[in-house]
DRENMI-325892 format. One line per 4 residues: number of its first residue (from 1); their letters; for each residue x, z, y of N, C-alpha, C. Coordinates in nm, 2 decimals. Layout:
DRENMI-325892
NUM) A) X/Z/Y/X/Z/Y/X/Z/Y; ...
end
This chain:
DRENMI-325892
1) XXXX) 8.30/2.36/2.34/8.25/2.24/2.28/8.32/2.22/2.14; 8.45/2.24/2.13/8.52/2.22/2.01/8.46/2.31/1.90; 8.43/2.44/1.94/8.37/2.54/1.84/8.24/2.49/1.80; 8.15/2.44/1.89/8.02/2.39/1.85/8.03/2.27/1.76
5) XXXX) 8.13/2.18/1.79/8.15/2.06/1.70/8.19/2.11/1.56; 8.27/2.21/1.55/8.31/2.26/1.42/8.19/2.32/1.35; 8.11/2.39/1.42/7.99/2.45/1.36/7.89/2.34/1.31; 7.87/2.24/1.40/7.78/2.13/1.35/7.84/2.06/1.23
9) XXXX) 7.97/2.04/1.23/8.03/1.98/1.11/8.01/2.06/0.99; 8.02/2.20/1.00/8.00/2.29/0.89/7.85/2.28/0.84; 7.76/2.28/0.94/7.62/2.27/0.90/7.59/2.14/0.83; 7.64/2.03/0.88/7.62/1.90/0.82/7.68/1.90/0.68
13) XXXX) 7.79/1.96/0.66/7.86/1.95/0.53/7.78/2.04/0.43; 7.73/2.15/0.47/7.67/2.25/0.38/7.52/2.23/0.37; 7.46/2.14/0.44/7.31/2.13/0.45/7.25/2.11/0.31; 7.29/2.01/0.24/7.23/1.97/0.11/7.26/2.08/0.01
17) XXXX) 7.39/2.13/-0.01/7.41/2.24/-0.10/7.32/2.36/-0.08; 7.30/2.40/0.05/7.22/2.52/0.08/7.08/2.50/0.05; 7.03/2.38/0.08/6.89/2.34/0.05/6.87/2.35/-0.11; 6.97/2.30/-0.18/6.96/2.31/-0.33/6.96/2.46/-0.37
21) XXXX) 7.05/2.54/-0.31/7.05/2.68/-0.35/6.92/2.75/-0.31; 6.86/2.71/-0.20/6.73/2.77/-0.16/6.63/2.75/-0.27; 6.62/2.62/-0.33/6.53/2.59/-0.44/6.56/2.67/-0.56; 6.69/2.68/-0.59/6.73/2.76/-0.71/6.70/2.90/-0.69
25) XXXX) 6.72/2.95/-0.57/6.69/3.09/-0.54/6.54/3.12/-0.57; 6.45/3.04/-0.51/6.31/3.07/-0.52/6.26/3.06/-0.66; 6.32/2.96/-0.74/6.29/2.95/-0.88/6.33/3.07/-0.96; 6.46/3.12/-0.94/6.51/3.23/-1.01/6.43/3.36/-0.97
29) XXXX) 6.40/3.37/-0.84/6.33/3.49/-0.80/6.18/3.49/-0.85; 6.12/3.37/-0.86/5.99/3.36/-0.92/5.99/3.40/-1.06; 6.08/3.35/-1.14/6.09/3.39/-1.28/6.11/3.54/-1.30; 6.20/3.59/-1.21/6.24/3.74/-1.22/6.11/3.82/-1.19
33) XXXX) 6.03/3.78/-1.10/5.91/3.86/-1.06/5.79/3.84/-1.15; 5.77/3.71/-1.18/5.64/3.68/-1.26/5.65/3.71/-1.40; 5.77/3.67/-1.46/5.78/3.69/-1.61/5.79/3.84/-1.64; 5.72/3.88/-1.74/5.72/4.02/-1.79/5.78/4.02/-1.93
37) XXXX) 5.86/4.12/-1.95/5.93/4.14/-2.08/6.04/4.05/-2.11; 6.11/4.01/-2.00/6.23/3.92/-2.02/6.34/3.99/-2.10; 6.41/3.92/-2.19/6.52/3.98/-2.26/6.62/4.04/-2.16; 6.69/4.14/-2.20/6.79/4.21/-2.11/6.89/4.11/-2.05
41) XXXX) 6.94/4.02/-2.14/7.04/3.92/-2.10/6.99/3.83/-1.99; 6.86/3.79/-2.01/6.80/3.70/-1.91/6.78/3.77/-1.77; 6.74/3.89/-1.78/6.73/3.97/-1.65/6.86/3.98/-1.58; 6.97/4.01/-1.65/7.10/4.03/-1.59/7.14/3.90/-1.53
45) XXXX) 7.12/3.79/-1.60/7.16/3.65/-1.55/7.09/3.62/-1.43; 6.96/3.64/-1.42/6.88/3.61/-1.30/6.92/3.70/-1.19; 6.95/3.82/-1.21/6.99/3.91/-1.10/7.13/3.87/-1.05; 7.22/3.82/-1.13/7.35/3.78/-1.09/7.33/3.65/-1.01
49) XXXX) 7.25/3.56/-1.05/7.22/3.43/-0.98/7.16/3.46/-0.84; 7.06/3.55/-0.84/7.00/3.59/-0.71/7.10/3.65/-0.61; 7.18/3.75/-0.67/7.28/3.81/-0.58/7.38/3.72/-0.53; 7.43/3.63/-0.62/7.53/3.53/-0.58/7.48/3.44/-0.47
53) XXXX) 7.36/3.39/-0.48/7.30/3.30/-0.38/7.28/3.37/-0.25; 7.24/3.50/-0.26/7.22/3.58/-0.14/7.35/3.59/-0.07; 7.46/3.62/-0.14/7.59/3.63/-0.08/7.64/3.50/-0.02; 7.61/3.39/-0.07/7.64/3.26/-0.01/7.56/3.24/0.12
57) XXXX) 7.43/3.28/0.12/7.35/3.27/0.24/7.42/3.36/0.35; 7.45/3.48/0.32/7.51/3.57/0.41/7.64/3.52/0.47; 7.73/3.47/0.38/7.86/3.41/0.42/7.84/3.29/0.51; 7.74/3.20/0.48/7.71/3.09/0.56/7.67/3.13/0.70
61) XXXX) 7.58/3.22/0.71/7.54/3.27/0.84/7.65/3.32/0.92; 7.74/3.40/0.86/7.85/3.46/0.93/7.95/3.36/0.98; 7.97/3.26/0.90/8.06/3.15/0.93/8.01/3.07/1.05; 7.88/3.04/1.05/7.82/2.96/1.16/7.82/3.05/1.29
65) XXXX) 7.79/3.18/1.27/7.80/3.26/1.39/7.94/3.27/1.45; 8.04/3.28/1.36/8.18/3.28/1.41/8.22/3.15/1.48; 8.17/3.04/1.43/8.20/2.91/1.49/8.13/2.88/1.62; 8.02/2.95/1.65/7.94/2.92/1.76/8.02/2.96/1.89
69) XXXX) 8.01/2.87/1.99/8.08/2.90/2.12/8.01/3.01/2.19; 7.88/3.01/2.20/7.80/3.12/2.26/7.73/3.19/2.15; 7.79/3.30/2.10/7.74/3.37/1.99/7.60/3.44/2.02; 7.59/3.49/2.14/7.46/3.55/2.18/7.35/3.45/2.17
73) XXXX) 7.37/3.33/2.23/7.26/3.23/2.23/7.24/3.19/2.08; 7.34/3.17/2.01/7.32/3.13/1.87/7.24/3.23/1.79; 7.27/3.36/1.81/7.20/3.46/1.74/7.05/3.46/1.78; 7.02/3.44/1.91/6.88/3.44/1.95/6.80/3.32/1.90
77) XXXX) 6.87/3.21/1.88/6.80/3.09/1.84/6.80/3.06/1.69; 6.86/3.16/1.61/6.87/3.14/1.47/6.81/3.27/1.40; 6.71/3.32/1.45/6.65/3.44/1.40/6.59/3.42/1.26; 6.54/3.29/1.23/6.49/3.26/1.10/6.60/3.26/1.00
81) XXXX) 6.72/3.21/1.04/6.83/3.22/0.95/6.87/3.36/0.91; 6.87/3.45/1.02/6.90/3.59/0.99/6.80/3.65/0.90; 6.67/3.62/0.93/6.57/3.68/0.84/6.58/3.64/0.70; 6.63/3.51/0.68/6.65/3.46/0.54/6.76/3.53/0.47
85) XXXX) 6.86/3.59/0.55/6.97/3.67/0.49/6.92/3.81/0.46; 6.85/3.87/0.56/6.80/4.01/0.54/6.69/4.01/0.43; 6.60/3.91/0.43/6.49/3.91/0.33/6.50/3.77/0.26; 6.58/3.76/0.16/6.61/3.63/0.10/6.49/3.55/0.05
89) XXXX) 6.38/3.62/0.02/6.27/3.55/-0.03/6.21/3.45/0.07; 6.25/3.47/0.20/6.21/3.38/0.31/6.30/3.26/0.33; 6.41/3.25/0.25/6.50/3.14/0.26/6.44/3.00/0.25; 6.34/2.98/0.17/6.28/2.85/0.16/6.22/2.80/0.29
93) XXXX) 6.19/2.89/0.38/6.13/2.84/0.51/6.23/2.75/0.59; 6.36/2.77/0.56/6.46/2.69/0.63/6.45/2.54/0.59; 6.38/2.51/0.48/6.36/2.38/0.44/6.28/2.30/0.55; 6.19/2.38/0.62/6.11/2.31/0.72/6.19/2.25/0.83
97) XXXX) 6.31/2.32/0.86/6.39/2.27/0.97/6.45/2.13/0.94; 6.45/2.09/0.81/6.51/1.96/0.77/6.42/1.85/0.81; 6.30/1.87/0.85/6.21/1.76/0.89/6.26/1.69/1.01; 6.33/1.76/1.09/6.38/1.70/1.21/6.49/1.59/1.18
101) XXXX) 6.54/1.59/1.06/6.64/1.49/1.03/6.58/1.35/0.99; 6.44/1.35/0.97/6.37/1.23/0.94/6.36/1.15/1.07; 6.40/1.02/1.07/6.40/0.95/1.20/6.26/0.95/1.27; 6.15/0.94/1.20/6.02/0.94/1.27/6.00/1.07/1.35
105) XXXX) 6.04/1.18/1.29/6.02/1.31/1.36/6.11/1.33/1.48; 6.21/1.24/1.50/6.29/1.26/1.62/6.23/1.20/1.74; 6.12/1.12/1.72/6.05/1.07/1.83/5.97/1.18/1.90; 5.93/1.15/2.03/5.86/1.25/2.11/5.72/1.21/2.15
109) XXXX) 5.67/1.11/2.08/5.53/1.06/2.11/5.44/1.17/2.06; 5.32/1.16/2.11/5.21/1.26/2.08/5.18/1.26/1.93; 5.17/1.14/1.87/5.14/1.13/1.73/5.25/1.19/1.64; 5.38/1.17/1.67/5.48/1.22/1.59/5.49/1.37/1.60
113) XXXX) 5.47/1.42/1.72/5.48/1.56/1.74/5.37/1.63/1.67; 5.24/1.58/1.67/5.13/1.64/1.60/5.15/1.63/1.45; 5.20/1.52/1.40/5.23/1.50/1.26/5.33/1.60/1.21; 5.43/1.62/1.29/5.53/1.72/1.26/5.47/1.86/1.25
117) XXXX) 5.39/1.89/1.35/5.32/2.02/1.35/5.23/2.04/1.23; 5.16/1.94/1.19/5.07/1.94/1.08/5.15/1.97/0.95; 5.26/1.89/0.93/5.34/1.90/0.81/5.40/2.04/0.81; 5.46/2.08/0.92/5.52/2.21/0.93/5.42/2.32/0.89
121) XXXX) 5.30/2.31/0.95/5.19/2.41/0.92/5.15/2.41/0.77; 5.14/2.29/0.71/5.09/2.29/0.57/5.20/2.35/0.48; 5.33/2.31/0.50/5.44/2.36/0.42/5.46/2.51/0.45; 5.44/2.55/0.57/5.46/2.69/0.60/5.35/2.77/0.53
125) XXXX) 5.23/2.72/0.53/5.12/2.80/0.46/5.15/2.82/0.31; 5.19/2.71/0.25/5.22/2.71/0.11/5.34/2.81/0.08; 5.45/2.79/0.15/5.57/2.88/0.13/5.54/3.02/0.17; 5.46/3.04/0.28/5.43/3.17/0.32/5.35/3.25/0.22
129) XXXX) 5.24/3.19/0.18/5.15/3.25/0.08/5.23/3.28/-0.05; 5.30/3.18/-0.10/5.38/3.19/-0.22/5.48/3.31/-0.21; 5.56/3.31/-0.10/5.66/3.41/-0.09/5.61/3.55/-0.07; 5.50/3.56/0.01/5.44/3.69/0.02/5.38/3.74/-0.11
133) XXXX) 5.32/3.65/-0.18/5.26/3.69/-0.31/5.37/3.74/-0.40; 5.48/3.67/-0.41/5.59/3.72/-0.50/5.64/3.86/-0.45; 5.66/3.87/-0.32/5.71/4.00/-0.27/5.61/4.11/-0.30; 5.49/4.09/-0.27/5.38/4.19/-0.29/5.38/4.23/-0.44
137) XXXX) 5.38/4.13/-0.53/5.37/4.16/-0.67/5.49/4.24/-0.71; 5.61/4.21/-0.66/5.73/4.29/-0.70/5.72/4.43/-0.65; 5.65/4.45/-0.53/5.64/4.58/-0.48/5.53/4.66/-0.54; 5.42/4.59/-0.59/5.30/4.66/-0.64/5.30/4.69/-0.79
141) XXXX) 5.36/4.60/-0.86/5.35/4.61/-1.01/5.41/4.74/-1.06; 5.33/4.82/-1.13/5.38/4.94/-1.19/5.36/5.06/-1.09; 5.32/5.04/-0.97/5.30/5.15/-0.87/5.17/5.23/-0.91; 5.17/5.35/-0.87/5.06/5.44/-0.90/4.93/5.39/-0.83
145) XXXX) 4.83/5.36/-0.90/4.70/5.32/-0.84/4.70/5.17/-0.80; 4.80/5.09/-0.84/4.81/4.95/-0.80/4.71/4.87/-0.87; 4.65/4.77/-0.80/4.56/4.68/-0.87/4.60/4.53/-0.86; 4.72/4.51/-0.80/4.78/4.38/-0.80/4.89/4.38/-0.91
149) XXXX) 4.86/4.34/-1.03/4.95/4.36/-1.14/5.00/4.22/-1.20; 4.95/4.11/-1.15/4.99/3.98/-1.20/4.99/3.88/-1.09; 5.06/3.77/-1.11/5.07/3.67/-1.00/4.94/3.61/-0.96; 4.85/3.60/-1.05/4.71/3.54/-1.01/4.65/3.63/-0.91
153) XXXX) 4.65/3.77/-0.94/4.59/3.86/-0.84/4.66/3.85/-0.71; 4.80/3.84/-0.71/4.87/3.84/-0.59/4.84/3.71/-0.50; 4.83/3.60/-0.57/4.79/3.47/-0.50/4.65/3.49/-0.44; 4.56/3.54/-0.52/4.42/3.55/-0.47/4.42/3.64/-0.35
157) XXXX) 4.49/3.76/-0.36/4.49/3.85/-0.25/4.54/3.78/-0.12; 4.66/3.71/-0.14/4.72/3.65/-0.02/4.63/3.54/0.04; 4.56/3.46/-0.04/4.47/3.36/0.01/4.35/3.42/0.09; 4.29/3.52/0.03/4.17/3.57/0.10/4.22/3.65/0.23
161) XXXX) 4.34/3.70/0.22/4.39/3.78/0.34/4.42/3.68/0.45; 4.50/3.58/0.42/4.54/3.48/0.53/4.42/3.41/0.58; 4.31/3.39/0.50/4.19/3.33/0.55/4.10/3.42/0.62; 4.14/3.55/0.64/4.06/3.65/0.70/3.93/3.68/0.64
165) XXXX) 3.92/3.65/0.51/3.80/3.68/0.43/3.80/3.83/0.39; 3.90/3.87/0.32/3.92/4.01/0.29/3.81/4.07/0.20; 3.80/4.02/0.08/3.69/4.08/-0.01/3.72/4.23/-0.04; 3.84/4.26/-0.05/3.87/4.40/-0.08/3.87/4.44/-0.23
169) XXXX) 3.86/4.33/-0.31/3.87/4.36/-0.46/4.01/4.40/-0.50; 4.11/4.34/-0.44/4.25/4.38/-0.47/4.32/4.40/-0.34; 4.41/4.49/-0.33/4.48/4.53/-0.21/4.60/4.60/-0.24; 4.70/4.60/-0.15/4.83/4.67/-0.18/4.81/4.82/-0.15
173) XXXX) 4.88/4.90/-0.23/4.88/5.04/-0.21/5.01/5.10/-0.18; 5.12/5.03/-0.19/5.25/5.08/-0.16/5.28/5.05/-0.01; 5.38/5.13/0.04/5.42/5.11/0.18/5.47/4.97/0.21; 5.56/4.92/0.12/5.61/4.79/0.14/5.50/4.68/0.13
177) XXXX) 5.41/4.70/0.03/5.30/4.60/0.01/5.22/4.59/0.14; 5.19/4.71/0.20/5.11/4.70/0.32/5.18/4.64/0.44; 5.31/4.66/0.45/5.39/4.60/0.55/5.38/4.45/0.54; 5.40/4.40/0.41/5.39/4.26/0.39/5.25/4.21/0.42
181) XXXX) 5.15/4.29/0.39/5.01/4.25/0.43/4.99/4.23/0.58; 5.05/4.31/0.66/5.05/4.30/0.80/5.12/4.17/0.85; 5.23/4.14/0.78/5.31/4.02/0.81/5.22/3.90/0.78; 5.15/3.90/0.67/5.06/3.79/0.63/4.95/3.78/0.73
185) XXXX) 4.89/3.89/0.77/4.78/3.88/0.87/4.83/3.81/1.00; 4.94/3.85/1.05/4.99/3.79/1.18/5.03/3.65/1.15; 5.08/3.61/1.04/5.11/3.47/1.00/4.98/3.39/1.00; 4.87/3.45/0.95/4.74/3.38/0.95/4.69/3.35/1.09
189) XXXX) 4.71/3.45/1.18/4.67/3.43/1.32/4.75/3.31/1.38; 4.88/3.31/1.36/4.96/3.21/1.42/4.93/3.07/1.36; 4.89/3.06/1.23/4.86/2.93/1.17/4.73/2.88/1.23; 4.63/2.97/1.25/4.50/2.93/1.31/4.53/2.88/1.45
193) XXXX) 4.61/2.95/1.53/4.64/2.91/1.67/4.71/2.77/1.67; 4.80/2.74/1.58/4.87/2.61/1.58/4.77/2.50/1.54; 4.69/2.53/1.44/4.59/2.43/1.40/4.49/2.40/1.51; 4.44/2.50/1.58/4.35/2.48/1.69/4.41/2.40/1.80
197) XXXX) 4.54/2.43/1.84/4.61/2.36/1.95/4.63/2.22/1.91; 4.66/2.19/1.78/4.68/2.05/1.74/4.55/1.97/1.74; 4.44/2.03/1.70/4.31/1.96/1.71/4.27/1.93/1.85; 4.29/2.03/1.94/4.26/2.01/2.08/4.34/1.90/2.14
201) XXXX) 4.47/1.90/2.11/4.56/1.80/2.16/4.52/1.66/2.11; 4.48/1.65/1.98/4.44/1.52/1.93/4.32/1.47/2.00; 4.22/1.56/2.02/4.09/1.52/2.08/4.12/1.48/2.22; 4.20/1.55/2.30/4.23/1.52/2.43/4.30/1.38/2.44
205) XXXX) 4.39/1.35/2.35/4.45/1.22/2.35/4.36/1.11/2.32; 4.27/1.13/2.22/4.17/1.03/2.19/4.07/1.00/2.30; 4.03/1.11/2.37/3.94/1.09/2.49/4.01/1.02/2.60; 4.14/1.05/2.62/4.22/0.98/2.72/4.23/0.83/2.69
209) XXXX) 4.26/0.80/2.56/4.27/0.66/2.53/4.14/0.58/2.55; 4.03/0.65/2.52/3.90/0.59/2.53/3.86/0.56/2.68; 3.90/0.66/2.76/3.87/0.64/2.91/3.96/0.53/2.96; 4.08/0.52/2.92/4.17/0.41/2.97/4.12/0.28/2.92
213) XX) 4.06/0.28/2.80/4.01/0.15/2.75/3.88/0.10/2.82; 3.80/0.20/2.87/3.68/0.17/2.95/3.72/0.13/3.09
end
């Protein structure tokens, strides 16, 4: 219990700084990927900032793991944190976990749970599409036969892919780009499932209220 209290104190103390670093990271990574022809000094500065923030994320995860009383349980329940360390571009997704700190979202009523799901899903879609677009552009730009050469093409490709439209006008040709495409496809399936479940839950609750009123 003492170890868990120390871990919770660490998380409480570092929460705001790490959220701030998450935003700085995605901004620096975005400029690094999207901007073409940056001066050498700017490239070096961005690379140093990205590497330093990644090191902070890794150190934070290791500290929290070391402070956890049940390290196996903590590892299993913080896979998103680990993913954000291994693949730093996904670090912004941890911002979603901060919604639970808003008093309204601590309630367990049907409306608060659904609203939390809707907000999570909307933010997840935005962050997911944006992050995958950046990663795919970084993997594809300059590759032999690549047709995703700018951020506009990357965003367009991500949107039509996650929407299961798949026009096929642009597509990844590298191995990493195709792996990211598969991740995007599975993410789209999960988003559709959450949206469907939320709508069904809302309709069931409305029908239940109407029946009780009658």
